[in-house]
N, C-alpha and C positions, 0 to 999 in steps of 0.2 A: 671794664667800663671806662676806666681812666683813659685808655688808649683811644677809645671811641670819641670821647669828649675832646681829646687833643686833636684828633683827625677832623672833627667838625670845626674846631677853632682855627685850623690851619688854612689861611686865606689862599695859599697857592693850590692846595688840594681842592678847595671849594671852587676856585676859578677854573681849574682843569676839568673838574667834573661838570661844571656848568657849560664850559666850552664844548665838551664832548656831547653832552645831551643836546645842546643847541645845534651842533653840526649833524647829529644823527636824526633829529626829529623836526626841527623848526626851520632850518635853513632852506633857501630856495633850491639847493642841490642836495636835499636829504637822501637817505638811503633808498626809500621807496621810489623817489623820482629817478634816481640813477638806475634802479632795477628796471623801471619802465622803459627808460631810454635804451638800456641794453637789450631788452626784449624786442623793442621796436627796431633796433639796429639789426638784430639777427633776422627778423622777418623781412626787412628791406633787402638784406643780403641774399636771402633765399629767392625773393622776387627778382632780384637782379640776375641771378643765375638762370632762372626760368625764362626771363625775357631775352637773355643772350642766346639761349638755346632756340627759342622761337625765331629770333632774327636769323640765326644760322639756317634753320629749316626753311624759312621763307626765301632767303637768298638762294638756297639750293633749288627750291621749286621754281623760282624765276629763271635760273640757269637752265633747268630742264625744259621749261616752256619755250625758251628762246631757241633751244637747239634741237628740239624733238617735236615734230608736228603731231605725232600720235598722242603725245602728252596733252596737247591742246584739246584734242578730240576727247580724251578721257576725262579731262576736267569739265568740259562742256557737258558731257553726258552725265557725270556723277553729281556735280554741284548744281548745275543749272537745268538739269533734266531736258536737255535739248535732244532732238532726234532728226533723223533724215526723213525726207518725203517717203511715203509708203512704208513707214516703219512704225511699229507700236512699241511703247515703253510701259513696262509694268514696274511700279514701285512697291516694294514689300517692306512694310514697317512692322517691327516686332513690338508687341504690347508687353509692358511690364506688369505682371500680376500685382494687384493691390493687396497688401496684408491687412487683415481685419482683426 
């Protein structure tokens, strides 16, 4: 009990404990804020990797379109549902069953 009272009276220990509590919970850069920043940073890094891959895919698609006329025709037919004269196009769409 005497050690406990001595520890409470020690101004350096009290100042250290108050400083640690302040830094952990009340400071602008407390632990929970830093955790949120780290989580946001990892999400942004994942998005960066995704967008870099998408950019590479788009660049490859542009290269294919510039060098291959049949690729232009394929894109026109698939994405824009274009057709030649005297030609019929059938679009088949799969329905996803609804769970009840």
